[in-house]
C-alpha positions, 0 to 999 in steps of 0.5 A, a space after each residue: 153546341 154544334 162543331 164547326 170542324 169540317 171534313 173532306 169526304 173521298 170519293 171511291 175514285 180517290 180511294 182506289 187511286 190511293 190504293 185503299 178500300 172503304 168499309 162502306 159506300 155511302 149512297 148519298 142519293 138525289 135528295 141528300 145531294 140536291 135538296 137544301 133541307 136533306 143536305 143537313 142530313 147528308 152532313 149529320 151522317 158523315 160527321 157521325 161516321 168521321 167521329 166513330 172512325 168509319 172509313 167511307 166514301 161516296 161516288 161523287 158525280 158518278 152517283 145517279 138517281 137509282 131509278 126509283 121514281 122513274 119505275 113508280 111513274 111507269 117508265 120501265 125503260 128509264 128505270 132500267 137505263 138509270 139501274 144499269 149505269 149504276 151497276 156498271 159504276 158500282 162493279 167498276 169499283 168492286 163495291 160490297 157494302 152500301 148505306 144510305 139515308 134514303 128508303 127508296 135508294 135502299 129498297 131499289 138497290 137492295 130488291 131491284 138491282 139484283 135482277 139486273 146483276 147488282 148484287 150488294 149488301 145494302 143497309 139503311 142508315 138507321 139499321 147501321 146506327 143501331 149497329 153503331 150503338 149496339 157496338 158501343 161505337 156511338 154513344 150520345 153523349 156531350 151534346 144536347 139532351 133529349 131528356 123530357 122531350 116527346 118524340 114520335 117516329 113516322 114509319 116510312 113505307 119503303 122501310 117499314 112495310 116494304 122491308 119490315 124495318 121497324 125496330 132499328 129506328 126506334 132503338 136508335 131514338 132509344 139512345 136518345 133517352 127521350 120519350 117515344 110516343 107512337 101514332 095510332 097508326 104505326 109500323 105495319 098500319 103506319 099511314 103513308 106520308 103521301 109521297 109514295 107511288 111518285 105522288 111526291 112529283 105531282 100535285 094531290 087530287 082536288 077535293 081531298 084532304 092532303 095525306 101528309 096533313 092527315 099524318 101530321 095530325 096523327 103526330 101532333 095528336 101524340 103531343 110530341 115536340 119532335 117528329 123523327 123520320 128516316 126518309 127525305 120524302 117523309 122529311 118534306 111531306 111532314 115538314 109541309 104538314 107542320 107548316 099547314 098547321 102552323 106549328 113550326 115554332 112548336 114541333 121540329 121534324 128531324 132524321 135520325 141521323 140529325 137527332 144522334 148528331 145533335 146528341 153527340 154535339 156534332 
């Protein structure tokens, strides 16, 4: 049963005004802030952090796009404008450690901001959840049981191939005591969901099978009833693929944070 308890998430400005310093800055990202489906992931992750007593904050209205879509689409000038503005805000709050649920934000903040002077410890939420599980701070109990369920995990390009994060998401899923079944193409050989390189913002080329449909066919081929993702773009593309195959009643797409929150009854 999902708890109806609500939480107030402080902003960095709130924390500074109170003379407090958060353990982490939770970088919510555009999708986590504005996409109705991915807002549920933001809420799930925030509930987990609150449940285990992590002191965290968000930037709130001071957070803007990292500039990743602009750079992928070829607008380097816009990317640098957005990046420099974000770095000024982050440095103004002396931010040291950032956790985000978006691999695109993760990759940009971690690997591309340093060239512009933004140097931070940046962790994807899959790795952070794995750490909390390994430390015994997150225990999947008292909530929904996943025993006997079949879950397949889709490797996000910017988390997997770009940053070599393959095991953390799988270790998080292992805590659910479900059957993890791999697609034929996984880890370094995983197939893109079809959203990469700013393709998310345009229509697919005519005459070709949509990449997300091809990818969801691989997921369905495992016999899994749950497709686990760790990226807002992948969430949309895989969910649309499930709809394309008319499998919404049988197969559900969830982010790792949602699955852990369900297992905790949050």
